[in-house]
Structure formats: C-alpha cells, structure tokens
KOLSEBA-219593 format. One line per 3 residues: number of its first residue (from 1); their letters; for each residue x, y, z of C-alpha. Coordinates in Angstrom, 1 decimal. Layout:
BEGIN
NUM	a	X Y Z | ...
END
This chain:
BEGIN
1	mnt	112.9 -145.9 24.8 | 115.5 -148.5 25.8 | 113.8 -151.7 27.1
4	rin	116.9 -153.7 27.9 | 117.0 -154.8 31.5 | 119.7 -156.5 33.6
7	veq	117.2 -158.4 35.8 | 119.7 -159.7 38.4 | 121.4 -156.4 38.9
10	evq	118.0 -154.6 39.4 | 116.9 -157.3 41.8 | 120.1 -157.1 43.9
13	iar	119.8 -153.3 44.1 | 116.2 -153.6 45.3 | 117.2 -156.3 47.9
16	khm	120.0 -154.2 49.3 | 117.9 -151.1 49.4 | 115.0 -152.8 51.3
19	qlp	117.1 -155.0 53.6 | 119.7 -152.5 54.8 | 117.4 -150.5 57.2
22	yii	116.1 -153.7 58.9 | 119.6 -155.2 59.2 | 120.8 -152.0 61.0
25	vlv	117.7 -152.1 63.3 | 118.4 -155.8 64.0 | 122.0 -155.1 65.0
28	igl	121.0 -152.2 67.2 | 118.1 -154.3 68.6 | 120.6 -157.0 69.7
31	llp	123.3 -154.7 71.0 | 121.0 -152.3 72.9 | 119.6 -154.9 75.4
34	icl	123.1 -156.3 76.0 | 124.6 -152.8 76.6 | 121.7 -151.9 78.9
37	wlf	122.1 -155.1 80.9 | 125.9 -154.7 81.3 | 125.5 -151.0 82.2
40	sfs	122.8 -151.6 84.9 | 123.9 -155.0 86.2 | 126.6 -153.7 88.4
43	kie	124.4 -151.0 89.9 | 121.6 -153.4 91.0 | 122.1 -154.8 94.4
46	aeg	119.0 -157.0 94.8 | 119.5 -160.5 93.4 | 115.9 -160.8 92.3
49	mrd	116.0 -157.4 90.4 | 119.2 -158.5 88.7 | 117.5 -161.7 87.4
52	fvk	114.5 -159.6 86.3 | 116.6 -157.2 84.3 | 118.6 -160.0 82.8
55	ytm	115.6 -162.0 81.6 | 113.8 -158.9 80.4 | 116.8 -158.0 78.2
58	ivl	117.0 -161.6 76.9 | 113.2 -161.6 76.0 | 113.5 -158.2 74.4
61	aiv	116.5 -159.3 72.3 | 114.6 -162.5 71.2 | 111.4 -160.5 70.3
64	iti	113.3 -158.0 68.2 | 115.3 -160.7 66.5 | 112.2 -162.8 65.6
67	alc	110.2 -159.7 64.4 | 113.0 -158.5 62.1 | 113.8 -161.9 60.8
70	lkl	110.2 -162.3 59.8 | 110.4 -158.9 58.1 | 113.6 -159.9 56.2
73	fai	111.9 -163.2 55.2 | 108.9 -161.2 53.8 | 111.4 -159.0 51.9
76	qkk	113.0 -162.1 50.4 | 109.6 -163.3 49.2 | 108.8 -159.9 47.6
79	vrv	112.2 -159.9 45.9 | 111.3 -163.3 44.3 | 108.1 -161.8 43.1
82	yrf	109.9 -158.8 41.8 | 112.5 -161.0 39.9 | 109.6 -163.0 38.3
85	alt	107.8 -159.8 37.3 | 110.9 -158.1 35.9 | 111.9 -161.2 34.0
88	kya	108.4 -161.4 32.4 | 108.5 -157.7 31.6 | 111.9 -158.0 30.0
91	nla	110.6 -160.8 27.8 | 107.6 -158.7 26.8 | 109.7 -155.6 26.1
94	egi	112.0 -157.5 23.8 | 111.8 -155.6 20.4 | 109.0 -153.3 21.7
97	lvp	109.6 -149.6 21.3 | 107.2 -147.5 23.4 | 106.8 -144.1 21.8
100	eta	107.4 -141.0 23.8 | 103.9 -139.8 23.0 | 102.3 -142.9 24.6
103	flt	99.4 -142.0 27.0 | 99.6 -143.4 30.5 | 96.4 -145.1 31.7
106	rcl	95.4 -147.6 34.4 | 93.3 -150.8 34.1 | 90.9 -150.7 37.0
109	ipd	89.1 -154.0 37.3 | 91.0 -157.2 38.4 | 90.1 -160.7 37.2
112	vgr	87.9 -159.6 34.3 | 88.4 -160.4 30.6 | 91.8 -160.5 29.0
115	faf	93.4 -158.2 31.6 | 93.0 -160.6 34.6 | 95.1 -158.8 37.2
118	dti	95.0 -156.1 39.9 | 95.1 -152.4 39.0 | 98.2 -151.6 37.0
121	qyn	99.5 -148.9 34.7 | 99.7 -149.2 31.0 | 101.2 -147.3 28.1
124	fwk	98.6 -146.7 25.4 | 99.1 -145.7 21.8 | 97.7 -146.3 18.3
127	egs	99.8 -148.4 15.9 | 98.3 -148.8 12.4 | 94.8 -150.3 12.9
130	eli	95.6 -151.5 16.4 | 95.3 -150.0 19.9 | 98.3 -151.1 21.9
133	ffp	98.3 -151.5 25.7 | 101.8 -152.2 27.0 | 102.5 -152.5 30.8
136	vrp	104.6 -149.9 32.6 | 107.9 -151.3 33.9 | 107.3 -152.8 37.4
139	nyf	109.3 -151.9 40.5 | 109.6 -153.6 43.9 | 106.3 -152.2 45.2
142	tak	104.2 -152.8 42.0 | 105.5 -156.2 41.0 | 102.8 -158.5 42.4
145	pyk	100.0 -157.9 39.8 | 102.5 -158.7 36.9 | 102.0 -162.5 37.3
148	lvs	99.1 -162.3 34.8 | 100.0 -159.2 32.8 | 100.7 -159.2 29.1
151	svr	100.9 -156.8 26.2 | 97.5 -156.4 24.6 | 96.6 -155.4 21.0
154	ldm	93.0 -154.5 20.1 | 91.9 -154.3 16.5 | 90.1 -150.9 16.2
157	qmv	87.5 -152.6 13.9 | 86.5 -155.0 16.8 | 85.9 -152.2 19.3
160	rsf	82.1 -152.0 19.5 | 81.9 -148.9 21.6 | 83.4 -147.0 24.5
163	yli	81.7 -144.9 27.2 | 82.0 -143.4 30.7 | 80.5 -144.8 33.8
166	gee	80.4 -143.4 37.4 | 80.1 -139.7 38.4 | 82.1 -136.9 40.1
169	ffe	80.8 -135.3 43.2 | 81.6 -133.5 46.5 | 81.3 -135.7 49.6
172	tkg	80.8 -134.3 53.1 | 81.7 -136.7 55.8 | 80.0 -136.4 59.2
175	vpa	77.1 -134.2 60.3 | 76.8 -130.7 61.7 | 77.9 -130.4 65.3
178	plk	75.0 -130.8 67.7 | 73.5 -127.7 69.3 | 74.6 -127.1 72.8
181	ksd	72.9 -125.2 75.6 | 75.9 -123.0 76.0 | 75.7 -122.1 72.3
184	vqs	72.2 -120.7 72.7 | 72.8 -118.8 76.0 | 76.2 -117.3 75.1
187	idp	76.2 -113.5 74.9 | 78.2 -111.4 72.6 | 80.2 -109.0 74.9
190	ltg	80.3 -106.3 72.2 | 76.5 -106.1 71.4 | 75.0 -107.7 74.5
193	qpk	72.9 -109.9 72.3 | 72.9 -113.7 72.2 | 75.4 -115.1 69.7
196	afv	74.0 -116.7 66.6 | 74.7 -120.4 66.5 | 76.6 -121.5 63.5
199	pvi	76.9 -125.4 63.2 | 80.4 -126.7 62.3 | 80.1 -128.7 59.0
202	pas	83.2 -130.7 57.9 | 84.7 -129.6 54.6 | 83.6 -131.4 51.4
205	tyq	86.1 -133.6 49.6 | 86.0 -134.1 45.8 | 85.3 -137.7 44.7
208	dtr	85.6 -139.0 41.1 | 84.3 -142.5 40.4 | 84.2 -142.2 36.7
211	ati	85.9 -144.8 34.5 | 86.2 -145.6 30.7 | 84.6 -148.8 29.5
214	iay	85.7 -150.4 26.2 | 83.3 -152.9 24.7 | 85.5 -155.2 22.6
217	avg	84.2 -158.1 20.3 | 85.8 -161.5 20.9 | 84.0 -163.9 18.6
220	dqt	80.3 -163.7 19.4 | 80.8 -162.3 22.8 | 81.7 -158.9 24.2
223	vyl	84.5 -158.3 26.6 | 84.4 -155.1 28.7 | 87.7 -153.5 29.7
226	tfd	87.8 -150.8 32.3 | 90.3 -148.0 32.4 | 90.7 -144.6 34.1
229	vgl	88.6 -141.6 33.0 | 91.5 -140.0 31.1 | 91.4 -142.6 28.3
232	ydq	88.0 -141.5 27.2 | 89.2 -138.3 25.5 | 92.0 -140.2 23.8
235	lkt	89.5 -142.7 22.4 | 87.3 -140.0 21.1 | 90.1 -138.7 19.0
238	ilp	91.3 -142.2 17.8 | 87.9 -143.8 17.3 | 85.5 -141.1 16.0
241	gks	81.9 -142.3 15.8 | 82.3 -145.2 18.3 | 81.4 -143.3 21.5
244	kde	78.2 -144.8 22.9 | 76.6 -141.4 23.0 | 77.2 -140.9 19.3
247	lda	76.0 -144.5 18.5 | 72.8 -143.9 20.6 | 72.1 -140.7 18.7
250	qak	72.6 -142.4 15.3 | 70.3 -145.3 16.4 | 67.6 -142.8 17.4
253	qsl	67.9 -141.0 14.1 | 67.8 -144.3 12.2 | 64.6 -145.3 14.1
256	ads	63.0 -141.9 13.3 | 63.9 -142.3 9.6 | 62.5 -145.8 9.5
259	llp	59.1 -144.5 10.9 | 58.7 -141.8 8.2 | 56.7 -144.0 5.8
262	itg	54.3 -144.9 8.7 | 53.8 -141.4 10.1 | 53.8 -139.7 6.7
265	lpk	56.0 -136.9 8.1 | 59.0 -135.5 6.2 | 62.4 -135.4 7.8
268	ene	62.4 -132.4 10.1 | 65.9 -131.4 9.4 | 65.4 -131.5 5.6
271	aap	61.8 -130.9 4.7 | 60.5 -128.7 7.6 | 61.4 -125.4 6.1
274	qla	59.8 -126.3 2.7 | 56.7 -127.6 4.5 | 56.4 -124.4 6.5
277	lle	56.7 -122.3 3.3 | 53.9 -124.4 1.7 | 51.6 -123.9 4.7
280	eql	52.3 -120.1 4.6 | 51.4 -120.1 0.8 | 48.2 -122.0 1.5
283	rsg	47.2 -119.6 4.2 | 47.9 -116.5 2.0 | 46.0 -118.1 -0.9
286	ain	49.0 -118.3 -3.2 | 48.2 -122.0 -3.7 | 45.1 -124.1 -3.2
289	qse	44.6 -127.2 -1.1 | 45.1 -129.6 -3.9 | 48.4 -128.0 -4.9
292	fda	49.5 -128.0 -1.3 | 48.7 -131.7 -0.9 | 50.6 -132.5 -4.1
295	qkq	53.7 -130.6 -3.2 | 53.7 -132.0 0.4 | 53.6 -135.5 -1.1
298	qli	56.6 -134.7 -3.2 | 58.5 -133.6 -0.1 | 57.6 -136.9 1.6
301	dkg	58.7 -138.9 -1.4 | 62.1 -137.1 -1.6 | 62.6 -137.7 2.1
END
C-alpha cells in the first residue's frame, strides 16, 4: 500500500471542493436581491414602498453575505485542521506498509489510556510478537481526532486478557396506541360483529452495544483499550488462551485442583470412572471394604 502523500495538493483539492458550492451561493445571493430590486423598482409607484423594497433587498444581501462568509471561515478552519492531520499521518506512514489483509477496527473510547482521542478507525494486524494498530488515512471530515493519534504497538506477552462487554437487543420505541371509544364500537360491515381492537406497536430496532476490551499491562498498572465488537474474533485467533472466559475457566479448575487434598476427592475428569468401577465391585462383592479403601486412596494419590 503506497503511503506517500502530497499534503498541499490534497489540502487544496479539499478546499476547492468544499468552498465552491458556497462561493456560488454567495454570488447568487448577492446578485438575486439586486436583480429583484432593479426589476421591481420601476413598477412600484408609491415612494414608501420603493424605500421598503430597497432596504429589504439591502438587508437580505447583507445577511446572505455574512452567513456565507462565516461558513467560508469555518471551512478555512477545518482545512487547517485537515492539513495538520494529514501532515501527521504522512509522517507516521513513512516507511510503514499496511498489509492488504489488515483488519479494520475502531477505537471507541476518547481520552482514555494511550489512545486519547475521539472514535477513529484503525488498521489492525499481527507483526511478529506485536499487535499493530495503525490509523486509517484521514479525510476532511474525519481529521479532527487526529491531533492525538499515533501508531500503537502492543507486545502480545503484555496483553493480560480481552473480553466482550455490552449486549445486543431489540428496542421498541414508544408504547401501544391508546384505546379509543370508536375502536371498541366500530362494527365490521361483513360480519356485523364489533371489530377486534389491535393496538399499533412501533417496530423494534436492533441495537448492539457490545465492544471488545483489551487489558494491557503498562508497568504495574493495567490500561484498558476499547474497540468495536469485530476485533474480539480476531484476537481469539491471534491470542489463544487469553480470552477472559478461558482464563476464568482455568482459574476455576486450578482452584478445584488446589482443594483436592482438603476434600479428599479425586479429579472428576480423571478418577471418576475408576472410582465408579470400584464402587460397583464393592457392591457386587468382588472386593471387600479394605481393598476398596486402599485402591481409592491410590486414585487420590495419583490425582
């Protein structure tokens, strides 16, 4: 992927593209009141009405001019922000080759951790033992957050865990329409019976508030980075065993194993079949109680 950028050329193109419609509107906004005034002035006989039309057209021209000049000033300000963002991105992109297989993700939380910025898109890929987050090239509309954006490399060994938060659900806005007297008393002309009242309920809309959290070790502290939900499946492939669900399951198993000497119970997944067989042999008389106790103890010692 070619990352060379002619910053000034890109900025000039953006400026012209954004300014041209407003310049056209400004010219029309100035010419239109003048044309209307000239066209109607000779047809107005009353002196007072002539003055009214004249001053109305002047005020209209002034208002249009001020409004569009303010808009053009705002565009100039955004162009300066875009120039800064594009320059910073060009410096970041120097010598960086974003692979075609890079996954597109979004950082969702502003002003937190090492990503202190508004929501922005990142290219994500694995390079050696590092996870690379490289910002997507800014444009005129997405340039503002780039004032604090940088390329981020995370050592996979320092990732403590990753997990999902939030939920997905269907949301119904509004409530059923209230029952009206006419609804109850209306008669079906075909059957002659009262019509059944069916409340009108607004359609449900799908909502997805899920996000991927990466817990990353920075010294003795943990920094939490939040990305969109799609990154979770990518991390499960790249970082097997570091999903919080898997770590919790391992912790529960370790706790169960550590309690075995206290409870005197064998590991269920390893010794349960042998213990069940011993109990069956004891019930059938194949072995006596002392033999059962001795073999059960052997199973516990092996566990």
